[in-house]
Biotite code that builds the C-alpha atoms (Angstrom):
import biotite.structure as struc

atoms = struc.array([
    struc.Atom([113.006, 143.516, 86.576], chain_id="A", res_id=1, res_name="MET", atom_name="CA", element="C"),
    struc.Atom([113.009, 145.494, 89.865], chain_id="A", res_id=2, res_name="ARG", atom_name="CA", element="C"),
    struc.Atom([116.342, 147.190, 89.094], chain_id="A", res_id=3, res_name="ILE", atom_name="CA", element="C"),
    struc.Atom([117.914, 146.285, 92.436], chain_id="A", res_id=4, res_name="ILE", atom_name="CA", element="C"),
    struc.Atom([121.583, 147.228, 92.932], chain_id="A", res_id=5, res_name="PRO", atom_name="CA", element="C"),
    struc.Atom([123.794, 144.116, 92.926], chain_id="A", res_id=6, res_name="ARG", atom_name="CA", element="C"),
    struc.Atom([125.272, 144.943, 96.326], chain_id="A", res_id=7, res_name="SER", atom_name="CA", element="C"),
    struc.Atom([121.902, 145.325, 98.096], chain_id="A", res_id=8, res_name="LEU", atom_name="CA", element="C"),
    struc.Atom([121.043, 141.635, 98.788], chain_id="A", res_id=9, res_name="PRO", atom_name="CA", element="C"),
    struc.Atom([124.351, 140.970, 100.545], chain_id="A", res_id=10, res_name="LEU", atom_name="CA", element="C"),
    struc.Atom([124.056, 144.231, 102.483], chain_id="A", res_id=11, res_name="LYS", atom_name="CA", element="C"),
    struc.Atom([120.568, 143.263, 103.693], chain_id="A", res_id=12, res_name="ILE", atom_name="CA", element="C"),
    struc.Atom([121.680, 139.760, 104.657], chain_id="A", res_id=13, res_name="TYR", atom_name="CA", element="C"),
    struc.Atom([124.624, 141.080, 106.664], chain_id="A", res_id=14, res_name="ARG", atom_name="CA", element="C"),
    struc.Atom([122.853, 144.003, 108.365], chain_id="A", res_id=15, res_name="LEU", atom_name="CA", element="C"),
    struc.Atom([119.460, 142.421, 109.056], chain_id="A", res_id=16, res_name="ALA", atom_name="CA", element="C"),
    struc.Atom([118.544, 142.069, 112.710], chain_id="A", res_id=17, res_name="LYS", atom_name="CA", element="C"),
    struc.Atom([115.501, 140.001, 111.748], chain_id="A", res_id=18, res_name="GLU", atom_name="CA", element="C"),
    struc.Atom([116.040, 136.492, 110.405], chain_id="A", res_id=19, res_name="HIS", atom_name="CA", element="C"),
    struc.Atom([113.212, 133.994, 109.950], chain_id="A", res_id=20, res_name="TYR", atom_name="CA", element="C"),
    struc.Atom([112.732, 130.422, 108.808], chain_id="A", res_id=21, res_name="PHE", atom_name="CA", element="C"),
    struc.Atom([109.916, 130.131, 106.255], chain_id="A", res_id=22, res_name="ASP", atom_name="CA", element="C"),
    struc.Atom([108.088, 126.886, 107.007], chain_id="A", res_id=23, res_name="THR", atom_name="CA", element="C"),
    struc.Atom([106.298, 127.097, 103.651], chain_id="A", res_id=24, res_name="GLY", atom_name="CA", element="C"),
    struc.Atom([109.407, 127.172, 101.474], chain_id="A", res_id=25, res_name="THR", atom_name="CA", element="C"),
    struc.Atom([111.931, 125.732, 103.972], chain_id="A", res_id=26, res_name="LEU", atom_name="CA", element="C"),
    struc.Atom([114.198, 128.713, 103.284], chain_id="A", res_id=27, res_name="LYS", atom_name="CA", element="C"),
    struc.Atom([115.583, 131.472, 105.495], chain_id="A", res_id=28, res_name="HIS", atom_name="CA", element="C"),
    struc.Atom([114.528, 135.110, 105.189], chain_id="A", res_id=29, res_name="VAL", atom_name="CA", element="C"),
    struc.Atom([116.478, 138.199, 106.278], chain_id="A", res_id=30, res_name="ALA", atom_name="CA", element="C"),
    struc.Atom([114.428, 141.390, 106.678], chain_id="A", res_id=31, res_name="VAL", atom_name="CA", element="C"),
    struc.Atom([115.546, 144.981, 107.170], chain_id="A", res_id=32, res_name="THR", atom_name="CA", element="C"),
    struc.Atom([114.497, 148.512, 106.291], chain_id="A", res_id=33, res_name="ARG", atom_name="CA", element="C"),
    struc.Atom([116.574, 150.153, 103.600], chain_id="A", res_id=34, res_name="THR", atom_name="CA", element="C"),
    struc.Atom([116.283, 152.833, 100.966], chain_id="A", res_id=35, res_name="ARG", atom_name="CA", element="C"),
    struc.Atom([114.858, 151.442, 97.732], chain_id="A", res_id=36, res_name="PHE", atom_name="CA", element="C"),
    struc.Atom([113.683, 153.553, 94.811], chain_id="A", res_id=37, res_name="LYS", atom_name="CA", element="C"),
    struc.Atom([113.861, 156.713, 96.900], chain_id="A", res_id=38, res_name="GLY", atom_name="CA", element="C"),
    struc.Atom([111.811, 155.409, 99.840], chain_id="A", res_id=39, res_name="LYS", atom_name="CA", element="C"),
    struc.Atom([112.575, 153.580, 103.076], chain_id="A", res_id=40, res_name="MET", atom_name="CA", element="C"),
    struc.Atom([111.123, 150.097, 102.581], chain_id="A", res_id=41, res_name="ARG", atom_name="CA", element="C"),
    struc.Atom([111.248, 146.760, 104.322], chain_id="A", res_id=42, res_name="GLU", atom_name="CA", element="C"),
    struc.Atom([113.129, 144.382, 102.066], chain_id="A", res_id=43, res_name="MET", atom_name="CA", element="C"),
    struc.Atom([113.405, 140.608, 102.324], chain_id="A", res_id=44, res_name="ALA", atom_name="CA", element="C"),
    struc.Atom([116.292, 138.446, 101.131], chain_id="A", res_id=45, res_name="VAL", atom_name="CA", element="C"),
    struc.Atom([115.507, 134.752, 100.792], chain_id="A", res_id=46, res_name="VAL", atom_name="CA", element="C"),
    struc.Atom([118.488, 132.464, 101.282], chain_id="A", res_id=47, res_name="TYR", atom_name="CA", element="C"),
    struc.Atom([119.510, 128.936, 102.141], chain_id="A", res_id=48, res_name="ARG", atom_name="CA", element="C"),
    struc.Atom([122.378, 127.760, 104.277], chain_id="A", res_id=49, res_name="GLU", atom_name="CA", element="C"),
    struc.Atom([124.599, 125.044, 102.827], chain_id="A", res_id=50, res_name="GLU", atom_name="CA", element="C"),
    struc.Atom([127.379, 123.627, 104.973], chain_id="A", res_id=51, res_name="MET", atom_name="CA", element="C"),
    struc.Atom([129.700, 126.618, 105.434], chain_id="A", res_id=52, res_name="GLU", atom_name="CA", element="C"),
    struc.Atom([128.172, 128.977, 102.895], chain_id="A", res_id=53, res_name="ARG", atom_name="CA", element="C"),
    struc.Atom([125.015, 130.974, 102.336], chain_id="A", res_id=54, res_name="VAL", atom_name="CA", element="C"),
    struc.Atom([123.285, 131.084, 98.948], chain_id="A", res_id=55, res_name="VAL", atom_name="CA", element="C"),
    struc.Atom([121.201, 134.204, 98.306], chain_id="A", res_id=56, res_name="LEU", atom_name="CA", element="C"),
    struc.Atom([118.155, 133.233, 96.262], chain_id="A", res_id=57, res_name="ILE", atom_name="CA", element="C"),
    struc.Atom([116.045, 136.348, 95.744], chain_id="A", res_id=58, res_name="THR", atom_name="CA", element="C"),
    struc.Atom([115.269, 139.797, 97.074], chain_id="A", res_id=59, res_name="ILE", atom_name="CA", element="C"),
    struc.Atom([112.030, 141.723, 97.091], chain_id="A", res_id=60, res_name="HIS", atom_name="CA", element="C"),
    struc.Atom([110.296, 144.612, 98.857], chain_id="A", res_id=61, res_name="PRO", atom_name="CA", element="C"),
    struc.Atom([107.705, 143.512, 101.403], chain_id="A", res_id=62, res_name="LEU", atom_name="CA", element="C"),
    struc.Atom([104.146, 144.695, 101.114], chain_id="A", res_id=63, res_name="LYS", atom_name="CA", element="C"),
    struc.Atom([102.741, 146.601, 104.089], chain_id="A", res_id=64, res_name="ILE", atom_name="CA", element="C"),
    struc.Atom([101.346, 143.680, 106.131], chain_id="A", res_id=65, res_name="PHE", atom_name="CA", element="C"),
    struc.Atom([103.203, 140.806, 104.445], chain_id="A", res_id=66, res_name="GLN", atom_name="CA", element="C"),
    struc.Atom([105.758, 140.264, 107.221], chain_id="A", res_id=67, res_name="LYS", atom_name="CA", element="C"),
    struc.Atom([103.209, 140.647, 110.028], chain_id="A", res_id=68, res_name="THR", atom_name="CA", element="C"),
    struc.Atom([100.772, 138.221, 108.415], chain_id="A", res_id=69, res_name="ASN", atom_name="CA", element="C"),
    struc.Atom([103.431, 135.564, 107.863], chain_id="A", res_id=70, res_name="ARG", atom_name="CA", element="C"),
    struc.Atom([104.643, 135.830, 111.462], chain_id="A", res_id=71, res_name="ILE", atom_name="CA", element="C"),
    struc.Atom([101.091, 135.709, 112.884], chain_id="A", res_id=72, res_name="LYS", atom_name="CA", element="C"),
    struc.Atom([100.150, 132.709, 110.742], chain_id="A", res_id=73, res_name="SER", atom_name="CA", element="C"),
    struc.Atom([103.231, 130.838, 111.939], chain_id="A", res_id=74, res_name="GLY", atom_name="CA", element="C"),
    struc.Atom([104.723, 130.572, 108.476], chain_id="A", res_id=75, res_name="ARG", atom_name="CA", element="C"),
    struc.Atom([107.780, 132.623, 109.493], chain_id="A", res_id=76, res_name="TRP", atom_name="CA", element="C"),
    struc.Atom([109.547, 131.528, 112.684], chain_id="A", res_id=77, res_name="LYS", atom_name="CA", element="C"),
    struc.Atom([112.094, 133.952, 114.150], chain_id="A", res_id=78, res_name="ARG", atom_name="CA", element="C"),
    struc.Atom([115.634, 132.605, 114.482], chain_id="A", res_id=79, res_name="ILE", atom_name="CA", element="C"),
])
């Protein structure tokens, strides 16, 4: 639907310096800036940790104030 390259979610997860725990979904979120559709955008990868592996669930571009609002509201806790 968003035409995201298959390698991008893993790249974001590995390179992200920002990792959060989403208290609303009980999932982890990795956030980094990367080139997407010709622009530098903040992208989020939602994942869960299971024993000794990580399962990537979804990826999406963040809207302008989406990250800030979730941090301020306490929904995302930095890890």
